[in-house]
N, C-alpha and C positions, 0 to 999 in steps of 0.2 A: 145437755149433759145427762148421762144416765144416773140412776139412783145408786147410792153407795150401798154395797152389800155388807151385812154384818159378818163377823168372823164366825164360821161354823162351830169352831171349838168353843168359843165363848158362849154362844147361845145354848149349847148343850150343857155347859157347866154352871151357868149363873141364871138366877131369876131375880126380877125386880119386885120389891114389896110395894104395898100400897103407898107407903110414905116415901118411896124413892130410894130406899137402901137396897143393897145387893146381897142376896143370900147365896151361900156356897155350901158344899158338903166337905167333910173332913177327908183327908187323904189317909193312906195306910190301913184301909179296911177291906182290901180285896183278897189278899192271900197271905200265907204264913201267919195264920191266926192262932196257932196252937201255943206259941210262946208268949202271946199277949194275954194279959189278965182280963177277966170278965168285966171288971170296972173300966178298964181302958177301952175295950171294944164297945161297951155301952156308951161311953162318952163320945166315941168317934161316930156313932150312929146318928146323933142329932146334928142338924144343920146349924150353921152359925152365919154371922155377917162378915162381909169382907172388911178388912182394915181400911181406915180412912185414907191412908197413904196410897193404897192400890185402887181406890174407887174411881178416880179420874181416868186411869188407864183402861179399866174394864168398861167404863161407860163409853169411852172412845171406841173400843172394840165392838160394843153392842150398838154403836152409832146413836147414842142417846143425847149427845151434845149437839 
């Protein structure tokens, strides 16, 4: 049986931390930035963790299980 391939879209969007949590970037930071406040844009710059409810699905896409 061949190896299972990871989803290319998932491997581009997510990174696994040392403790096994999954990091992601915020959406809505690519265009139409003039109407967004500086505070909002700065908050979107920082990465965050994936919600616990979505973690199992993303780990399955990354073939971590």
